[in-house]
C-alpha positions, 0 to 999 in steps of 0.5 A, spaced: 242 770 606 242 778 607 237 783 606 238 790 604 233 795 606 232 801 610 227 798 615 230 798 622 224 793 625 226 788 620 232 783 620 238 784 616 240 777 616 236 771 615 238 763 616 233 758 615 233 750 615 228 748 609 225 741 608 221 739 602 220 747 601 218 749 608 221 752 614 223 747 619 227 752 623 229 760 622 234 765 625 233 772 624 239 777 626 238 785 626 242 791 625 243 792 633 246 785 633 240 782 637 237 775 634 231 771 634 229 764 632 223 760 631 221 752 630 215 749 629 213 749 637 215 756 638 218 763 636 221 769 639 219 777 637 216 777 631 220 771 628 215 765 626 215 760 621 212 761 615 206 757 613 207 758 605 212 754 601 219 757 600 221 760 593 227 756 591 234 759 592 235 761 584 228 765 585 231 768 591 237 770 588 233 774 582 231 779 587 236 784 588 234 786 595 237 779 597 243 775 597 242 768 599 248 763 601 248 756 602 251 754 609 253 747 612 248 744 618 254 746 623 254 753 621 246 753 622 247 750 628 251 755 631 247 761 629 241 757 632 245 757 639 247 764 638 240 766 637 238 762 644 243 766 648 241 772 645 234 771 647 236 769 654 240 775 655 234 779 653 230 776 658 236 776 663 236 769 663 242 764 665 246 764 658 250 770 661 257 768 661 260 767 668 267 768 665 265 774 661 266 770 654 260 768 650 261 760 648 259 762 641 265 767 640 270 762 643 268 757 638 267 762 632 274 764 633 277 758 631 274 759 624 269 756 619 272 749 619 277 748 625 281 742 627 276 740 633 281 739 639 284 745 641 290 745 645 292 748 652 298 749 656 299 752 663 305 756 661 312 755 665 309 748 668 313 742 669 312 735 671 313 738 679 306 741 678 302 735 677 302 734 684 298 740 685 294 738 679 292 731 682 291 734 689 286 740 686 282 734 682 281 730 688 278 736 692 274 738 686 266 735 685 268 733 678 268 726 675 275 724 674 278 718 671 285 716 669 286 712 663 293 708 662 295 702 658 292 697 663 285 701 663 281 706 667 282 707 675 281 712 680 285 718 681 287 716 688 290 710 685 295 713 681 302 711 682 308 715 679 310 709 674 304 710 671 304 717 670 307 718 663 303 713 660 296 716 663 291 721 661 286 724 666 279 725 663 276 730 667 268 731 666 265 737 669 259 735 666 257 728 663 257 731 656 264 735 657 271 733 658 278 735 658 284 731 657 290 732 661 296 728 658 302 727 663 308 730 660 315 731 663 315 738 661 309 741 662 301 740 664 298 739 657 290 738 656 286 739 650 278 740 649 273 738 644 270 744 640 264 739 638 262 739 646 261 746 647 254 747 645 252 752 650 254 757 655 254 752 661 258 747 657 264 753 656 263 756 663 264 749 666 271 748 662 273 755 664 272 753 671 276 747 671 282 751 667 281 757 672 282 752 678 288 748 676 291 755 674 290 757 681 293 750 683 299 751 679 300 758 680 301 759 672 297 762 666 294 758 661 293 759 654 289 755 649 291 755 641 288 751 635 290 743 635 297 742 634 299 749 637 300 752 631 296 759 632 297 765 637 293 764 643 285 764 642 284 764 649 288 766 655 287 766 663 292 770 667 293 769 674 295 776 676 288 778 673 284 772 675 280 773 668 280 770 661 281 774 655 279 772 648 285 773 643 284 774 635 280 770 631 283 765 626 278 766 621 
């Protein structure tokens, strides 16, 4: 909910997870964009769980200072995660984005109810670039498995006749995966927004994209699932940098 007031030390947005009338977790958003959060085990800043039973949604709505809104569990989780990033950044912690883009900004750019498998392509790539892709993956530290009609096998076991029937599954960490699809026309892949749950997960995905972009010497763009949108994220070989495009909200 939003809170209309002139108190600079107080939050302007408040998120709360409520169970049986009591706060379980909460997030406070301040006018300068900083965020704090609290759960039963800990709090940050002046944000701590209330011990009192919360008033009902209807009771809060009667106060003209507050505008309560019901949100989904997924929306709360995104706010909770952003607050964790904000707190870590304030401490100079490890949530700093290695590639200059916050994971939460990337996920939110797809809108409130996105299709969950954004598509990626290395622009101008062809089937001739797959040799460079597989060579780069073989040199990498990532877990790489090829899955075809006859089951899974190591990347080194690929034979040319299998390529059009296979998917390369690249895991830069155990809970994050990029799927590369053999295609005669381009180097294509997708990612899963549900697996991007923290800054490190997002940065690991960007590490893979940058490594393969340098290997094939091509720019990369990521669009929404089905490739209908303008690029949400772009990596350019000339700059060696990622750029976030317009939101799809």
